[in-house]
NUMAR-50120 format. One record per residue (C-alpha): x, y, z; residue in one letter. Coordinates in nm, 3 decimals, padded with zeros to 5 digits. Each point is the difference from the previous one (the first is absolute). Layout:
BEGIN
{r {X, Y, Z}, 'a'}
...
END
This chain:
BEGIN
{r {-01.325, -02.459, -00.593}, 'm'}
{r {-00.028, 00.015, -00.365}, 'f'}
{r {-00.044, 00.387, -00.135}, 'p'}
{r {-00.305, -00.108, -00.214}, 'q'}
{r {-00.180, -00.146, 00.333}, 'h'}
{r {00.082, 00.307, 00.229}, 'i'}
{r {-00.101, 00.240, -00.267}, 'i'}
{r {-00.356, -00.205, -00.105}, 'a'}
{r {-00.037, 00.003, 00.450}, 'k'}
{r {00.007, 00.387, 00.004}, 'k'}
{r {-00.166, 00.040, -00.379}, 'r'}
{r {-00.292, -00.203, 00.208}, 'd'}
{r {-00.033, 00.177, 00.311}, 'g'}
{r {00.171, -00.154, 00.241}, 'h'}
{r {00.265, 00.117, 00.244}, 'a'}
{r {00.376, -00.118, -00.049}, 'l'}
{r {00.209, -00.162, 00.253}, 't'}
{r {00.307, 00.102, 00.146}, 'r'}
{r {00.164, -00.268, -00.205}, 'e'}
{r {-00.160, 00.101, -00.335}, 'e'}
{r {00.081, 00.322, 00.060}, 'i'}
{r {00.396, -00.056, 00.076}, 'g'}
{r {-00.016, -00.210, -00.310}, 'a'}
{r {-00.128, 00.277, -00.195}, 'f'}
{r {00.257, 00.256, 00.137}, 'v'}
{r {00.302, -00.254, -00.019}, 'r'}
{r {-00.126, -00.022, -00.413}, 'g'}
{r {00.032, 00.378, -00.046}, 'a'}
{r {00.375, -00.040, 00.205}, 't'}
{r {00.170, -00.279, -00.164}, 'd'}
{r {-00.184, -00.003, -00.356}, 'g'}
{r {-00.140, -00.313, 00.083}, 's'}
{r {-00.359, 00.131, -00.114}, 'w'}
{r {-00.051, 00.118, -00.338}, 'a'}
{r {-00.118, 00.395, -00.055}, 'd'}
{r {-00.343, -00.082, -00.156}, 'y'}
{r {-00.034, -00.222, 00.297}, 'q'}
{r {00.093, 00.300, 00.275}, 'l'}
{r {-00.188, 00.214, -00.155}, 's'}
{r {-00.331, -00.219, -00.049}, 'a'}
{r {00.029, -00.040, 00.381}, 'l'}
{r {00.056, 00.364, 00.032}, 'l'}
{r {-00.312, 00.037, -00.176}, 'm'}
{r {-00.212, -00.200, 00.181}, 'a'}
{r {00.105, 00.142, 00.347}, 'i'}
{r {-00.084, 00.343, -00.122}, 'f'}
{r {-00.346, -00.111, -00.174}, 'l'}
{r {-00.076, -00.256, 00.355}, 'r'}
{r {00.193, 00.182, 00.285}, 'g'}
{r {00.177, -00.163, 00.280}, 'm'}
{r {-00.080, -00.025, 00.346}, 't'}
{r {00.197, 00.197, 00.257}, 'p'}
{r {00.161, -00.362, 00.078}, 'e'}
{r {00.126, -00.009, -00.351}, 'e'}
{r {00.110, 00.351, 00.008}, 't'}
{r {00.196, -00.065, 00.331}, 'a'}
{r {00.146, -00.379, -00.186}, 'h'}
{r {00.076, 00.199, -00.331}, 'y'}
{r {00.167, 00.309, 00.176}, 't'}
{r {00.205, -00.247, 00.206}, 'e'}
{r {00.116, -00.235, -00.289}, 'a'}
{r {00.077, 00.295, -00.208}, 'm'}
{r {00.233, 00.122, 00.326}, 'm'}
{r {00.164, -00.322, 00.010}, 'r'}
{r {00.046, -00.055, -00.379}, 's'}
{r {00.360, 00.223, 00.110}, 'g'}
{r {00.249, 00.081, 00.279}, 't'}
{r {-00.232, 00.177, 00.278}, 'v'}
{r {00.298, 00.234, 00.175}, 'a'}
{r {00.076, -00.037, 00.355}, 'd'}
{r {00.040, 00.376, 00.188}, 'l'}
{r {-00.044, -00.170, 00.327}, 's'}
{r {00.377, 00.148, 00.104}, 'a'}
{r {-00.161, 00.352, -00.080}, 'v'}
{r {-00.137, 00.126, 00.336}, 'p'}
{r {-00.312, 00.158, 00.040}, 'g'}
{r {-00.314, -00.046, -00.202}, 'i'}
{r {00.029, -00.008, -00.377}, 'k'}
{r {-00.292, 00.159, -00.188}, 'v'}
{r {-00.068, 00.068, -00.371}, 'd'}
{r {-00.217, 00.222, -00.223}, 'k'}
{r {-00.183, -00.097, -00.283}, 'h'}
{r {-00.204, 00.191, -00.280}, 's'}
{r {-00.259, -00.102, -00.212}, 't'}
{r {00.135, 00.318, -00.203}, 'g'}
{r {-00.108, 00.298, -00.127}, 'g'}
{r {00.122, 00.337, -00.186}, 'v'}
{r {00.283, 00.238, 00.132}, 'g'}
{r {-00.014, -00.297, 00.311}, 'd'}
{r {00.349, 00.079, 00.134}, 'k'}
{r {-00.096, -00.106, 00.370}, 'l'}
{r {00.287, -00.288, 00.002}, 's'}
{r {00.289, 00.249, -00.024}, 'i'}
{r {-00.088, 00.206, 00.295}, 'p'}
{r {-00.164, -00.231, 00.197}, 'l'}
{r {00.264, -00.243, 00.067}, 'a'}
{r {00.269, 00.223, 00.094}, 'p'}
{r {-00.250, 00.177, 00.228}, 'm'}
{r {-00.108, -00.333, 00.184}, 'v'}
{r {00.396, -00.118, 00.014}, 'v'}
{r {00.056, 00.293, 00.192}, 'a'}
{r {-00.244, -00.086, 00.244}, 'c'}
{r {00.150, -00.315, 00.095}, 'g'}
{r {-00.197, -00.254, -00.196}, 'v'}
{r {00.169, -00.222, -00.282}, 'p'}
{r {-00.136, 00.044, -00.341}, 'v'}
{r {00.135, -00.269, -00.257}, 'p'}
{r {-00.165, 00.136, -00.340}, 'm'}
{r {-00.053, -00.211, -00.337}, 'i'}
{r {-00.201, 00.177, -00.230}, 's'}
{r {-00.042, 00.007, -00.355}, 'g'}
{r {00.005, 00.205, -00.337}, 'r'}
{r {-00.286, 00.174, -00.205}, 'g'}
{r {-00.193, -00.132, -00.278}, 'l'}
{r {-00.305, 00.238, -00.171}, 'g'}
{r {-00.072, 00.277, 00.180}, 'h'}
{r {00.128, -00.098, 00.340}, 's'}
{r {00.324, 00.092, 00.092}, 'g'}
{r {00.245, -00.191, 00.167}, 'g'}
{r {00.219, 00.034, 00.354}, 't'}
{r {00.315, -00.174, -00.182}, 'l'}
{r {-00.007, 00.242, -00.288}, 'd'}
{r {-00.013, 00.252, 00.198}, 'k'}
{r {00.279, -00.079, 00.201}, 'l'}
{r {00.233, -00.078, -00.304}, 'e'}
{r {-00.065, 00.353, -00.100}, 's'}
{r {00.226, 00.091, 00.284}, 'i'}
{r {00.377, -00.028, -00.187}, 'p'}
{r {00.145, -00.342, 00.100}, 'g'}
{r {-00.277, -00.093, 00.240}, 'f'}
{r {00.008, -00.403, -00.018}, 'r'}
{r {-00.287, -00.184, 00.036}, 't'}
{r {00.077, -00.365, -00.139}, 'd'}
{r {00.186, -00.111, 00.387}, 'l'}
{r {00.012, -00.351, 00.077}, 's'}
{r {-00.198, -00.168, 00.279}, 'l'}
{r {00.346, 00.015, 00.191}, 'd'}
{r {00.094, 00.352, -00.076}, 'a'}
{r {-00.374, 00.098, 00.094}, 'y'}
{r {-00.027, -00.177, 00.322}, 'r'}
{r {00.370, 00.170, 00.131}, 'a'}
{r {-00.161, 00.348, -00.106}, 'q'}
{r {-00.288, -00.055, 00.152}, 'v'}
{r {00.210, -00.079, 00.311}, 'a'}
{r {00.247, 00.265, -00.060}, 'r'}
{r {-00.246, 00.295, -00.069}, 'v'}
{r {-00.308, -00.116, 00.101}, 'g'}
{r {-00.154, -00.024, -00.349}, 'c'}
{r {00.059, -00.088, -00.335}, 'a'}
{r {-00.211, 00.086, -00.323}, 'l'}
{r {00.081, -00.252, -00.302}, 'i'}
{r {-00.206, -00.178, -00.263}, 'g'}
{r {-00.111, -00.382, 00.014}, 'q'}
{r {00.280, -00.211, -00.022}, 't'}
{r {-00.003, -00.327, -00.209}, 'k'}
{r {-00.004, -00.219, 00.298}, 'd'}
{r {-00.353, 00.151, 00.153}, 'l'}
{r {-00.296, -00.131, -00.084}, 'a'}
{r {00.114, -00.122, -00.350}, 'p'}
{r {-00.336, -00.128, -00.062}, 's'}
{r {-00.146, 00.356, -00.003}, 'd'}
{r {00.158, 00.128, -00.290}, 'k'}
{r {-00.088, -00.279, -00.267}, 'k'}
{r {-00.373, -00.005, 00.127}, 'l'}
{r {-00.036, 00.390, -00.008}, 'y'}
{r {00.143, 00.011, -00.315}, 'a'}
{r {-00.289, -00.284, -00.131}, 'l'}
{r {-00.249, 00.201, 00.188}, 'r'}
{r {00.116, 00.339, -00.140}, 'd'}
{r {-00.081, -00.161, -00.367}, 'v'}
{r {-00.294, -00.207, 00.091}, 't'}
{r {-00.210, 00.293, 00.142}, 'a'}
{r {-00.011, -00.173, 00.356}, 't'}
{r {00.178, 00.269, 00.161}, 'v'}
{r {-00.310, 00.143, 00.175}, 'e'}
{r {-00.078, -00.316, 00.218}, 'c'}
{r {00.022, 00.076, 00.368}, 'i'}
{r {00.173, -00.341, 00.126}, 'p'}
{r {00.244, 00.031, -00.270}, 'l'}
{r {00.100, 00.348, 00.076}, 'i'}
{r {00.017, -00.102, 00.393}, 'c'}
{r {00.254, -00.277, -00.108}, 'g'}
{r {00.177, 00.212, -00.217}, 's'}
{r {00.056, 00.234, 00.285}, 'i'}
{r {00.042, -00.152, 00.301}, 'l'}
{r {00.236, -00.295, -00.124}, 's'}
{r {00.270, 00.260, -00.095}, 'k'}
{r {-00.053, 00.203, 00.307}, 'k'}
{r {-00.056, -00.321, 00.252}, 'l'}
{r {00.309, -00.130, -00.176}, 'a'}
{r {00.256, 00.322, 00.113}, 'e'}
{r {00.038, -00.042, 00.369}, 'g'}
{r {-00.299, 00.214, 00.124}, 'i'}
{r {-00.174, -00.011, 00.321}, 'd'}
{r {-00.292, 00.234, -00.117}, 'a'}
{r {-00.139, 00.144, -00.257}, 'l'}
{r {-00.200, 00.391, -00.069}, 'v'}
{r {-00.185, -00.022, -00.320}, 'l'}
{r {-00.130, 00.316, -00.190}, 'd'}
{r {-00.284, -00.100, -00.221}, 'v'}
{r {-00.064, 00.282, -00.209}, 'k'}
{r {-00.343, 00.004, -00.212}, 'f'}
{r {-00.164, 00.246, -00.270}, 'g'}
{r {00.097, 00.099, -00.311}, 'r'}
{r {00.362, -00.024, -00.005}, 'g'}
{r {00.029, -00.266, 00.194}, 'a'}
{r {-00.024, -00.377, -00.086}, 'f'}
{r {-00.335, -00.055, 00.222}, 'm'}
{r {-00.229, 00.221, -00.109}, 'k'}
{r {-00.229, 00.011, 00.249}, 't'}
{r {00.005, 00.021, 00.366}, 'k'}
{r {-00.191, -00.338, 00.053}, 'a'}
{r {00.267, -00.166, -00.211}, 'd'}
{r {00.281, 00.146, 00.187}, 'a'}
{r {-00.184, -00.124, 00.313}, 'r'}
{r {-00.018, -00.359, -00.150}, 'q'}
{r {00.348, 00.019, -00.090}, 'l'}
{r {00.103, 00.136, 00.346}, 'a'}
{r {-00.207, -00.219, 00.168}, 'e'}
{r {00.162, -00.304, -00.157}, 'a'}
{r {00.355, 00.102, -00.002}, 'l'}
{r {-00.006, 00.072, 00.362}, 'v'}
{r {-00.202, -00.366, 00.053}, 'r'}
{r {00.266, -00.165, -00.201}, 'v'}
{r {00.289, 00.153, 00.198}, 'g'}
{r {-00.077, -00.032, 00.314}, 'k'}
{r {-00.088, -00.406, -00.092}, 'a'}
{r {00.358, 00.035, -00.101}, 'g'}
{r {00.128, 00.082, 00.357}, 'g'}
{r {00.020, 00.396, -00.066}, 'k'}
{r {-00.140, 00.260, 00.167}, 'k'}
{r {-00.201, 00.194, -00.279}, 'v'}
{r {-00.165, 00.352, -00.038}, 'r'}
{r {-00.179, 00.166, -00.296}, 'a'}
{r {-00.103, 00.349, -00.119}, 'l'}
{r {-00.212, 00.109, -00.250}, 'l'}
{r {00.113, 00.321, -00.154}, 't'}
{r {-00.116, 00.191, -00.307}, 'a'}
{r {00.126, 00.011, -00.330}, 'm'}
{r {-00.207, 00.259, -00.199}, 'e'}
{r {00.277, 00.236, -00.033}, 'q'}
{r {00.352, -00.029, -00.003}, 'p'}
{r {00.207, -00.028, 00.344}, 'l'}
{r {00.228, 00.339, -00.021}, 'g'}
{r {00.054, 00.211, -00.226}, 'r'}
{r {00.245, -00.215, -00.252}, 't'}
{r {-00.051, -00.307, -00.176}, 'v'}
{r {00.361, -00.128, -00.149}, 'g'}
{r {00.299, -00.175, 00.131}, 'n'}
{r {00.239, 00.243, 00.105}, 'a'}
{r {-00.237, 00.274, 00.062}, 'l'}
{r {-00.160, -00.234, 00.253}, 'e'}
{r {00.299, -00.071, 00.135}, 'v'}
{r {00.036, 00.353, 00.042}, 'a'}
{r {-00.327, 00.050, 00.178}, 'e'}
{r {00.060, -00.301, 00.255}, 's'}
{r {00.316, 00.209, 00.110}, 'i'}
{r {-00.201, 00.296, 00.073}, 'a'}
{r {-00.221, -00.244, 00.183}, 'c'}
{r {00.284, -00.077, 00.224}, 'l'}
{r {00.096, 00.379, 00.067}, 'r'}
{r {-00.391, 00.053, 00.131}, 'g'}
{r {-00.040, 00.182, -00.325}, 'e'}
{r {-00.205, -00.291, -00.220}, 'g'}
{r {-00.369, 00.059, -00.123}, 'p'}
{r {-00.198, -00.020, 00.254}, 'a'}
{r {-00.203, -00.284, -00.139}, 'd'}
{r {00.321, -00.180, -00.022}, 'v'}
{r {00.072, 00.046, 00.317}, 'm'}
{r {-00.357, -00.055, 00.150}, 'e'}
{r {00.043, -00.399, -00.166}, 'v'}
{r {00.387, -00.044, 00.111}, 't'}
{r {-00.135, 00.094, 00.373}, 'y'}
{r {-00.278, -00.179, 00.006}, 'a'}
{r {00.222, -00.325, -00.173}, 'l'}
{r {00.276, 00.072, 00.214}, 'g'}
{r {-00.228, -00.023, 00.310}, 'a'}
{r {-00.141, -00.308, -00.054}, 'q'}
{r {00.347, -00.157, -00.073}, 'm'}
{r {00.126, 00.126, 00.371}, 'l'}
{r {-00.281, -00.114, 00.151}, 'i'}
{r {00.070, -00.342, -00.148}, 'l'}
{r {00.382, 00.047, 00.055}, 'g'}
{r {-00.080, 00.037, 00.360}, 'g'}
{r {00.146, 00.332, 00.028}, 'v'}
{r {-00.321, 00.188, 00.058}, 'a'}
{r {-00.322, -00.084, 00.176}, 'a'}
{r {-00.245, 00.200, -00.210}, 'd'}
{r {-00.035, 00.270, -00.292}, 'v'}
{r {00.084, 00.302, 00.136}, 'a'}
{r {00.332, -00.107, 00.196}, 'e'}
{r {00.092, -00.153, -00.318}, 'a'}
{r {-00.061, 00.303, -00.201}, 'e'}
{r {00.188, 00.230, 00.268}, 'a'}
{r {00.310, -00.256, -00.057}, 'k'}
{r {-00.058, 00.012, -00.373}, 'l'}
{r {00.041, 00.410, -00.015}, 'q'}
{r {00.263, 00.010, 00.257}, 'a'}
{r {00.250, -00.190, -00.209}, 'v'}
{r {-00.107, 00.180, -00.278}, 'v'}
{r {00.009, 00.375, 00.166}, 'a'}
{r {00.359, -00.130, 00.131}, 'd'}
{r {00.193, -00.110, -00.311}, 'g'}
{r {-00.022, -00.386, 00.108}, 'q'}
{r {-00.199, -00.107, -00.249}, 'a'}
{r {00.181, 00.171, -00.296}, 'l'}
{r {00.337, -00.142, 00.165}, 'e'}
{r {-00.159, -00.317, -00.032}, 'k'}
{r {-00.090, 00.015, -00.347}, 'f'}
{r {00.351, 00.143, -00.087}, 'r'}
{r {00.182, -00.357, 00.156}, 'q'}
{r {-00.245, -00.213, -00.194}, 'i'}
{r {00.091, 00.212, -00.330}, 'i'}
{r {00.343, -00.063, 00.069}, 'a'}
{r {-00.027, -00.366, 00.094}, 'a'}
{r {-00.135, -00.087, -00.291}, 'q'}
{r {00.272, 00.204, -00.203}, 'g'}
{r {-00.178, 00.288, -00.095}, 'g'}
{r {00.066, 00.343, -00.021}, 'd'}
{r {-00.087, 00.165, 00.361}, 'a'}
{r {00.050, 00.343, -00.097}, 'r'}
{r {-00.388, 00.001, -00.183}, 'v'}
{r {-00.130, 00.001, 00.398}, 'a'}
{r {00.127, 00.347, 00.031}, 'd'}
{r {00.028, 00.097, -00.331}, 'e'}
{r {-00.253, -00.151, -00.234}, 'p'}
{r {00.115, 00.168, -00.330}, 'e'}
{r {00.235, -00.241, 00.009}, 'h'}
{r {-00.294, -00.261, -00.108}, 'l'}
{r {-00.068, -00.025, -00.375}, 'p'}
{r {-00.118, 00.312, -00.140}, 'q'}
{r {-00.235, 00.016, -00.336}, 'a'}
{r {00.139, 00.262, -00.311}, 'r'}
{r {-00.385, 00.118, -00.062}, 'i'}
{r {-00.230, 00.170, 00.197}, 'r'}
{r {-00.350, 00.112, -00.089}, 'v'}
{r {-00.276, 00.157, 00.256}, 't'}
{r {-00.362, -00.058, -00.064}, 'l'}
{r {-00.168, 00.319, 00.127}, 't'}
{r {-00.344, 00.061, 00.138}, 'a'}
{r {-00.254, 00.131, -00.282}, 'p'}
{r {-00.189, 00.211, 00.252}, 'a'}
{r {-00.028, 00.112, 00.332}, 'd'}
{r {-00.189, -00.302, 00.237}, 'g'}
{r {00.043, -00.297, 00.201}, 'h'}
{r {00.163, -00.323, -00.123}, 'v'}
{r {-00.328, -00.244, 00.018}, 't'}
{r {00.175, -00.302, -00.132}, 'd'}
{r {00.416, -00.167, -00.046}, 'v'}
{r {-00.104, -00.326, -00.137}, 'd'}
{r {00.277, -00.234, 00.151}, 'a'}
{r {-00.015, -00.275, -00.305}, 'm'}
{r {00.040, 00.300, -00.233}, 'g'}
{r {00.293, 00.182, 00.142}, 'v'}
{r {00.138, -00.353, -00.015}, 'a'}
{r {-00.060, -00.070, -00.330}, 'l'}
{r {00.176, 00.320, -00.100}, 'a'}
{r {00.304, -00.078, 00.212}, 'a'}
{r {00.015, -00.371, -00.172}, 'l'}
{r {-00.011, 00.210, -00.301}, 'r'}
{r {00.305, 00.177, 00.071}, 'l'}
{r {00.184, -00.353, 00.080}, 'g'}
{r {-00.018, 00.025, 00.382}, 'a'}
{r {-00.179, -00.332, -00.003}, 'g'}
{r {-00.029, -00.336, -00.184}, 'r'}
{r {-00.269, -00.090, -00.257}, 'a'}
{r {00.161, -00.312, 00.003}, 'r'}
{r {00.226, -00.205, 00.240}, 'a'}
{r {00.316, 00.045, -00.286}, 'e'}
{r {-00.032, 00.356, -00.051}, 'd'}
{r {00.292, 00.244, 00.175}, 'k'}
{r {-00.088, 00.280, 00.253}, 'i'}
{r {00.133, 00.363, -00.030}, 'd'}
{r {00.039, 00.077, 00.333}, 'p'}
{r {00.048, 00.405, -00.002}, 'a'}
{r {-00.355, 00.022, -00.212}, 'v'}
{r {-00.345, 00.046, 00.117}, 'g'}
{r {-00.267, 00.226, 00.204}, 'v'}
{r {00.096, 00.298, 00.222}, 'g'}
{r {-00.165, 00.246, 00.196}, 's'}
{r {-00.350, -00.139, -00.005}, 'l'}
{r {-00.319, 00.165, 00.165}, 'v'}
{r {-00.213, -00.160, 00.204}, 'k'}
{r {-00.393, -00.019, -00.016}, 'i'}
{r {-00.128, 00.347, 00.190}, 'g'}
{r {00.250, 00.180, -00.039}, 'e'}
{r {-00.067, 00.416, -00.141}, 'r'}
{r {00.182, 00.053, -00.313}, 'v'}
{r {00.025, 00.271, -00.186}, 't'}
{r {00.014, 00.061, -00.402}, 'a'}
{r {00.353, -00.026, -00.129}, 'g'}
{r {00.124, -00.215, 00.327}, 'a'}
{r {00.147, -00.313, -00.019}, 'p'}
{r {-00.246, -00.346, 00.023}, 'l'}
{r {00.350, -00.215, -00.070}, 'g'}
{r {00.339, -00.003, -00.167}, 'v'}
{r {00.078, -00.238, -00.232}, 'i'}
{r {00.380, -00.141, 00.034}, 'h'}
{r {00.084, -00.191, -00.320}, 'a'}
{r {00.347, -00.105, -00.210}, 'n'}
{r {-00.252, -00.023, -00.355}, 'd'}
{r {-00.145, 00.297, -00.094}, 'e'}
{r {-00.283, -00.175, -00.221}, 'g'}
{r {-00.097, -00.182, 00.334}, 'a'}
{r {-00.017, 00.267, 00.210}, 'a'}
{r {-00.236, 00.153, -00.249}, 't'}
{r {-00.202, -00.342, 00.028}, 'e'}
{r {-00.009, 00.028, 00.362}, 'a'}
{r {-00.059, 00.362, 00.070}, 'k'}
{r {-00.359, -00.063, -00.205}, 'a'}
{r {-00.029, -00.327, 00.204}, 'm'}
{r {00.028, 00.222, 00.313}, 'l'}
{r {-00.204, 00.243, -00.110}, 'a'}
{r {-00.296, -00.255, -00.053}, 'k'}
{r {00.058, -00.141, 00.384}, 'a'}
{r {00.014, 00.378, 00.178}, 'i'}
{r {-00.328, 00.133, 00.006}, 't'}
{r {-00.095, 00.354, 00.100}, 'v'}
{r {-00.304, 00.124, 00.112}, 'g'}
{r {-00.208, 00.270, 00.215}, 'e'}
{r {00.005, -00.231, 00.312}, 'r'}
{r {00.251, -00.191, 00.144}, 'p'}
{r {-00.018, -00.360, -00.015}, 'g'}
{r {00.009, -00.279, 00.274}, 's'}
{r {00.153, -00.289, 00.077}, 't'}
{r {-00.077, -00.307, 00.202}, 'p'}
{r {00.174, -00.032, 00.360}, 'r'}
{r {00.359, -00.079, -00.092}, 'l'}
{r {-00.003, -00.275, 00.262}, 'i'}
{r {-00.287, -00.214, 00.037}, 'd'}
{r {-00.008, -00.253, 00.187}, 'e'}
{r {00.244, -00.256, 00.238}, 'v'}
{r {-00.038, -00.352, -00.023}, 'i'}
{r {00.183, -00.267, 00.231}, 'g'}
END
C-alpha cells in the first residue's frame, strides 16, 4: 500500500482494488499521503479513468471517511435533490418545502457558489439570521420535527472530499466523471437519505457544455448511486439562458418565494415541478408524474408549501417575515436599467455572460475566500423569444458600487441580443435517466 506503488499502477492503466482506493482516501483524510502524492494519483485517474467498480469503491471510501448520518428514526422515505449547478438555479429553495408539504422528508446538504455558479447556502444566508451551520444532531432533530433541514456540509461528513476537491481545483483535475461522482455522491450518501434526484445541466451556463457529456455524467451518477443501495433518478435540463429572471442571492430568494406562491417564472416552475414529481414518486407518495405534479400544485395553491418554508426559516434562526414580505431581504442601493436599443425580439440571453456580470457586482466568488454581497445581482431579466420595444427594460442591475454597476451593465449588454426574429432554445427538460 505504498503511495508510489498505487500511483504507478494507475499511471500504467490498471484498475485499483478496493483496498488501494481505501488507502488513497485514508491518506487524504489523515494526512499520511503528501499533497504531491494525492495530486499525482488524481492526475493519473484523470488521464486513465476508473472502471464502474473503482468509482463505486472510491465513492464508498469517501462516504465512510467520516460520519454517516442515521435518519432511520425519521418516518418515511428520505429523498434529496442535487444539481450540478447553473445560472439562476434557485430550485432547491422552493422545491424542498413543496416536497415536504406533500409528505416526503427532505434532508438537504448543499454547497456554496464558486465562480459563475451560485450556491444554495449563499442564497439562504441572505435571509437575515438564517443558519446553515447546524450540527449533525441538530440536523437530525430538525428533519424529524419539520421534515426538512437545509444545511452545509459538516466537518463530520465525507471529510476526504474537502481535501481532494481543493487539490483537484488547483491541479486541473476537476472535469473527471469518476471524481465528480465520488465528490457528489459521497456527501449525499452520508447524509442519511434513501433516494436521490439529480438535476444534471448542460449548455453554456452549465458545468457540462454538451448534452452527451451531461448524459454520461448522469448515467454514471445513477449507476454509482444505485450501487450504494439508493434509488436514484436524473433529469437532463438545459442551461443556455439563466433560470428565471434573477441572478443574485437575495433576488433569487425573493423569486423562490414567488414560486411558492405559484407566481414564479414559467421555466423555474416547470423544472421545480419536474424534479419534485420524481422526488414524490421515489418517496412513495405518488404513482406517476401526473399525480405527483397535481400534489405539488395543490400544496402551492393552498399555501402549505409557503407555510413549510416559514417553518424551515424559523427553525434555522431566520427572519420568517421574508416569506410574506420579501422586502426584509437585503436591498442594493443602486439600480441601473439596461434598455432595448430597438423594437424586436430577444434572440439570446447568454447565461455565462449574465453570470459574469453578477460576479462583477459581488454576487459570487472568484476565489473561495471572497466575500459575497447578498443584495447585488441582476433582476427583471428578459427571456429568449420575448417581444420588446425600444427603450423597454432588458434587465436591472442591483449594485452597491457605482463602478461595478457601470461595468456590469456593459457586460449585460453583451449578453443580451435583440434582433428581428425571436431566438430559440433547447427543450428545458430533455431526458429522464434511471
